N, C-alpha and C positions, 0 to 999 in steps of 0.2 A: 503494499500499499504506499507505494512512494511516487509522486509527482514532480516533474520540474515547474518552475515558473511558467514556462513557455507553454507546456501542456495544459495547465490550468487556466491560462489567458484564452484559450480557444473556448471555455464555458463562462465567460466573464458575463455575458448578459442573460443567459438562460440558465444558468446553475447546472450542477454535475451531479447525476444521480449515481448512487454507490450502493452496489449488491455485490459483494464477494464474501468468499469463504477462506479465511487465512489460518495458518499455522502458527498458534502463539505458544509453541512448545519451549520457546527461549524464556518464557516467564517462569519455568521451574527454577532457573538459576537466581531469580530475584527472591523467591521464598523457598526455604527448605520444607515448609509443610506442603506444598503443592506436589502432587505424586504424579499426577497426568492431567494433560489438559484437551478436551475433544477440540476438534476444528471449531473455530469461532465464527459465526456468521455475522457479517456487518452490513448494515444497511443505512440509508439515509441519502443526504445530498450535501453538496458543497455550494455555498454562496461567494462568489470570487468578486472582489473589487479591487480599486487601484493599490490599497495599502493593506488589505488583508483578505485571508480566506477563512471563512466559518463554516465549519463542520458540523450538522447536525445528525448524530448517530445513535443508531439502536444496534447494541451489541448482545449477542445471545450465545450460550454454550454452556460447557459444564466442567467444573473443575474436580479433581479427585483427591480428597482431602483427608487425613487421618481422623477417626472418631476420638474426641476427647476423653473417653473412658476406656474403649476396648483396643483403640489403634486400627481396627478395622477400616478398610476403604469406603469412602462415603462420597456418592455422586452428588455434588452440590451444584444446583442450577444457577447460572449467571444470566440476567436479564437487565441491561443498564441502557439507560437514555442520557445522552449527554450532548453538550454544546461544546466545542474546542474550536478556539480562535488562533490562527497564526499570522503573525504580522509579517509583512513581506519588505518592509523596510526597518532595518534594525534601530534608525534613529528615532522611530515613532513609538518606542517603547515606553517613554516617558510620559506619554499622552493616556495610557490605559493603565496608569497605576491601580485603581480602583477595581480593575477586573483581571481575572486570570487568563493571561495569554502567554502562547509559546513563540519562541524565536525559531527561525528557520535555520538548518543547518547548511550553509553554502546556498546554492540555488534548489536546493530539494525540500520538499515537505514529506516528511516519514511519519507515518500515523501509527507504526507498530509499538515504538516507545510509550506513546500515549495509551494505547489499547493496553499494553502490558502493564502499565501503570494503574490503570482502571480496574483490570482483573484481581491485582493484589490489594486494592482498596476495598473490593468487595468481600474479601475471605473475612467471615465473622470471627469472635474471639474463641467460639467453642462450636463444634459441629458434633451432632450426635447420630449414630446410626439408628435404624427403626429398633433393632434387637437391644441396644443400650436405653432408648427411650421405653421400651417395654418391661425390661427386666427390672424387677423389684428388688434384687440382690445386689445393693450396693456396697462397694468395698468396705472394709472395716478391719481394726487391728486390735492391739491391746489398747484397752482406755480410749480409743477413737472409733468413729464410724462416721460415713458420709450420709446425710439424710436429706430427704427432699424437701423442697419448701412447705410443702402441706404438713409434712411431719413436724417442721420445725414449728409451724403456727400451732399445731396441736400441742405440743410439748410446751409451748409458751401459755397457752390456756390452762393446761392441767397445772403448771407451776403457779399460776394466780390463782387458782381455786384453793389450794393448800393453804392451811393456816400456819403461820410461824408459831412453833409450840412455845415460844415466850408469851405470845400474845393469845394463846389458846385459853387462859383463865380469864382474861379480859373480854373475849368473844362470848363464853358462858354468861358473863355476867349481863353484857349487854343483850343477849336472847333471854336471860330471864327479867330483865327491865322492860323488854317488848312485850312478853307475856303477861307481865302485871298490869 
């Protein structure tokens, strides 16, 4: 997904449609969590003006990531909508301080580094396989265990119901007072 300025200027007034399937396997070098990458389907259009090229992209594919509990492969779907702008003139960079823009490398616009970066940014903190989600046997050890959020809430509620033994006598007095 590389274009020279000359190639892009041919589409200056009408925009350039995009519909390509690309190999993004080099993204595995950017993040060690990524075990595999399916071919990535990129669609959209490029709007070309005299000073910038704006790409309106829709990126779809799958990443293979390790399950956070079992380390099994998990196929994680990726579906990204983004707008990326490349400046054709380096001296215009100050004009776009508020916006996120990319600079060209030489006379060529290469979208692959941008696509790779977007794929890495899509990786969630934790990924769970279906088996790990359904499994009620969470890891545990001596004096520790992993519990679900529901179990934590339930334990908190039970803790609140228990009366402090030091205050048990006071609780009895209050109940007797209510009954009187």
